[in-house]
C-alpha positions as CSV (number, residue, x, y, z in Angstrom):
1,M,0.0,0.0,0.2
2,T,1.0,3.6,-0.8
3,I,-0.1,6.6,1.0
4,A,1.0,9.9,-0.6
5,I,0.9,13.2,0.7
6,D,1.8,16.8,-0.7
7,G,1.4,20.2,0.5
8,P,3.5,23.3,0.9
9,A,6.4,24.0,2.8
10,G,5.3,23.8,6.6
11,S,2.1,22.5,6.2
12,G,3.0,19.4,8.5
13,K,3.0,17.0,6.1
14,S,6.6,15.4,7.1
15,T,5.2,15.3,11.0
16,I,2.2,13.5,9.8
17,A,4.0,11.0,7.1
18,R,6.5,10.4,9.6
19,M,4.0,9.6,12.4
20,L,2.0,7.6,9.9
21,A,4.9,5.4,9.0
22,E,5.7,4.6,12.4
23,G,2.1,4.1,13.4
24,L,1.4,1.6,10.5
25,G,4.8,0.1,10.5
26,Y,5.3,1.5,7.0
27,T,8.4,2.9,5.0
28,Y,8.8,6.5,5.1
29,V,10.1,8.6,2.3
30,N,10.4,12.6,2.4
31,S,11.5,13.4,-0.9
32,G,12.0,16.9,0.0
33,N,15.2,15.9,2.2
34,I,16.2,13.9,-1.1
35,Y,16.4,17.4,-2.9
36,R,17.7,19.2,0.0
37,A,20.6,16.5,0.6
38,L,21.2,17.7,-3.4
39,T,21.1,21.1,-2.5
40,L,23.4,20.7,0.3
41,L,25.7,18.3,-1.8
42,A,25.9,21.4,-4.5
43,L,26.8,23.8,-1.6
44,E,29.4,21.7,-0.8
45,Q,30.8,21.2,-3.7
46,G,30.6,24.8,-4.8
47,L,28.3,24.0,-7.3
48,A,26.2,27.1,-8.9
49,L,22.6,26.1,-10.1
50,E,23.4,27.7,-13.4
51,A,26.1,25.1,-13.8
52,K,23.6,22.4,-15.2
53,A,25.9,19.7,-16.3
54,E,28.1,19.7,-13.3
55,L,25.0,19.5,-11.2
56,L,23.1,16.8,-12.9
57,A,26.0,14.8,-13.1
58,A,27.4,15.2,-9.1
59,S,23.3,14.6,-8.3
60,G,22.6,11.5,-10.9
61,K,25.7,9.5,-9.0
62,A,24.9,10.7,-5.3
63,K,24.3,8.1,-2.9
64,I,21.1,8.5,-1.2
65,E,19.7,6.4,1.1
66,Y,17.2,6.1,4.4
67,R,18.7,4.3,7.5
68,G,15.7,4.1,10.2
69,K,14.1,7.7,10.1
70,R,17.7,9.5,8.9
71,L,19.0,10.3,5.6
72,F,22.2,9.5,4.6
73,L,24.4,11.5,1.7
74,E,27.1,9.5,0.6
75,G,27.3,7.3,3.6
76,R,27.2,10.1,5.7
77,D,24.1,11.2,8.0
78,V,23.1,14.4,6.7
79,D,19.6,14.6,8.7
80,D,20.7,17.7,11.0
81,L,21.8,19.5,7.9
82,L,18.7,19.5,5.6
83,H,16.8,22.5,7.2
84,T,19.8,25.4,7.5
85,G,19.3,28.8,5.8
86,P,21.5,28.4,3.0
87,V,19.7,25.2,1.8
88,D,16.3,26.9,2.7
89,A,17.5,29.8,0.1
90,K,18.1,27.5,-2.8
91,V,16.5,23.9,-2.4
92,A,13.6,25.4,-4.4
93,Q,15.4,26.7,-7.3
94,L,17.2,23.4,-7.6
95,S,13.9,21.6,-7.3
96,A,12.5,23.4,-10.6
97,I,15.0,22.1,-12.4
98,P,13.0,18.9,-14.5
99,E,15.9,17.0,-15.0
100,I,16.5,16.8,-11.2
101,R,13.2,15.8,-10.3
102,D,13.7,13.0,-12.5
103,I,16.6,11.9,-10.7
104,V,14.7,12.5,-7.5
105,N,11.6,10.8,-8.6
106,R,14.0,7.5,-9.4
107,H,15.3,7.9,-5.7
108,V,11.7,8.2,-4.3
109,R,10.6,5.1,-6.1
110,A,13.6,2.9,-5.2
111,I,13.3,3.6,-1.9
112,A,10.1,3.0,-1.3
113,G,10.1,-0.3,-3.5
114,N,7.3,-2.7,-3.2
115,S,7.0,-2.0,0.2
116,N,4.0,-0.5,2.0
117,A,4.8,3.2,2.1
118,V,4.1,6.8,3.3
119,V,5.8,9.0,0.6
120,E,5.4,12.8,1.0
121,G,6.4,15.8,-1.3
122,R,5.5,18.6,-3.6
123,D,4.0,16.2,-6.7
124,M,3.9,12.9,-4.7
125,T,-0.1,12.4,-5.6
126,T,-0.1,14.1,-9.1
127,V,3.5,12.6,-10.5
128,V,5.2,10.4,-8.7
129,F,2.4,8.2,-7.1
130,P,-0.7,8.9,-9.1
131,D,-2.3,5.8,-8.3
132,A,-1.7,5.7,-4.5
133,D,-3.9,4.3,-2.1
134,Y,-4.7,7.3,-0.4
135,K,-3.8,10.6,-1.6
136,F,-3.6,13.7,0.9
137,F,-3.0,17.4,0.5
138,L,-1.7,19.3,3.4
139,D,-2.2,22.9,3.8
140,A,-2.0,26.0,5.9
141,S,-1.3,29.9,5.6
142,A,1.9,31.3,5.0
143,D,1.4,32.7,8.8
144,A,0.9,29.4,10.5
145,R,3.7,28.0,8.2
146,A,6.3,30.6,9.4
147,R,5.4,30.6,12.9
148,R,6.4,26.3,13.0
149,R,9.5,27.0,11.3
150,C,10.4,29.9,13.4
151,D,9.3,27.4,16.4
152,E,11.3,24.9,15.2
153,G,14.5,27.2,15.7
154,C,16.7,25.4,13.2
155,S,17.2,27.9,10.4
156,G,18.3,30.9,12.4
157,S,16.4,33.3,10.8
158,S,13.8,35.7,11.7
159,L,10.1,35.1,11.1
160,E,9.8,37.8,8.8
161,E,12.9,36.1,6.9
162,I,11.1,32.6,6.9
163,R,7.8,33.9,5.9
164,A,9.5,35.6,3.0
165,N,11.4,32.7,2.1
166,I,8.0,30.4,2.3
167,E,6.2,32.7,0.1
168,M,9.0,33.0,-2.3
169,R,9.1,29.0,-2.3
170,D,5.4,28.9,-2.4
171,T,5.7,30.9,-6.0
172,I,8.4,28.6,-7.4
173,D,6.7,25.3,-6.4
174,R,3.4,26.4,-7.8
175,T,4.6,27.7,-11.0
176,K,7.0,25.0,-11.8
177,S,7.1,24.0,-15.4
178,V,7.2,20.2,-14.1
179,G,5.8,18.6,-11.1
180,A,4.2,21.6,-9.9
181,L,2.5,22.0,-6.4
182,K,-1.2,21.4,-7.2
183,I,-4.2,19.8,-5.5
184,A,-5.2,16.1,-6.7
185,P,-8.2,15.7,-7.8
186,D,-8.8,12.6,-6.1
187,A,-6.9,14.1,-2.8
188,C,-8.5,14.6,0.5
189,Y,-7.5,18.6,1.3
190,L,-6.9,19.4,4.6
191,D,-6.3,23.3,5.7
192,S,-4.0,22.6,9.3
193,S,-3.8,26.2,9.9
194,D,-5.8,26.1,13.1
195,L,-5.1,22.5,14.0
196,T,-2.5,20.8,16.0
197,I,-0.5,18.0,14.8
198,E,-2.7,15.2,17.0
199,E,-5.9,16.9,15.4
200,V,-4.1,16.7,11.9
201,Y,-3.2,13.1,12.5
202,D,-6.7,11.8,13.8
203,K,-8.4,13.1,10.7
204,V,-5.8,11.5,8.3
205,Y,-5.9,8.2,10.5
206,G,-9.3,8.1,10.1
207,K,-9.4,8.3,6.8
208,I,-7.3,5.5,6.1
209,L,-9.1,3.3,8.5
210,H,-12.4,3.9,7.0
């Protein structure tokens, strides 16, 4: 069984997907973190996003895997490095490159394999797993999402800077030529702006049980 969850940055989809995977005993796949790992790789290697050939070569041969709940890049645990300010500032631009999306989608499908999986990202329900057994789109206002990211305290940016970055990423994500963020016609839409994580989880889990 495949459960696919899409939504904008800070909508709570990663937390919900992780909780579902743990509760159901499924494989958890965060596609956004794979984009972030490739962004980190580009930053560490000094690759400009405009240097497309070099960027695609490095991304195509990168070794990315999940070990438990954590993401490893070239055998190194980089999970704690994926939500820093520099990565936040570049990940949307990198994910807008069609060839990069193809590379990440291959990683996602390979990790999910033939097992029961909870996958989440921007185009899981529309492009990567259009035939998923359950589809959800989690949304929230830009203000609510910025507050959540600020409360996490991992980017080192101010609330205003986080909100501006979220709005910039929303624009890029919704206007991509390939894999744009949109609601699948058969996805269950849920606005989490005024809900706790527990309330969102109960609603999503309840849909799966029924």
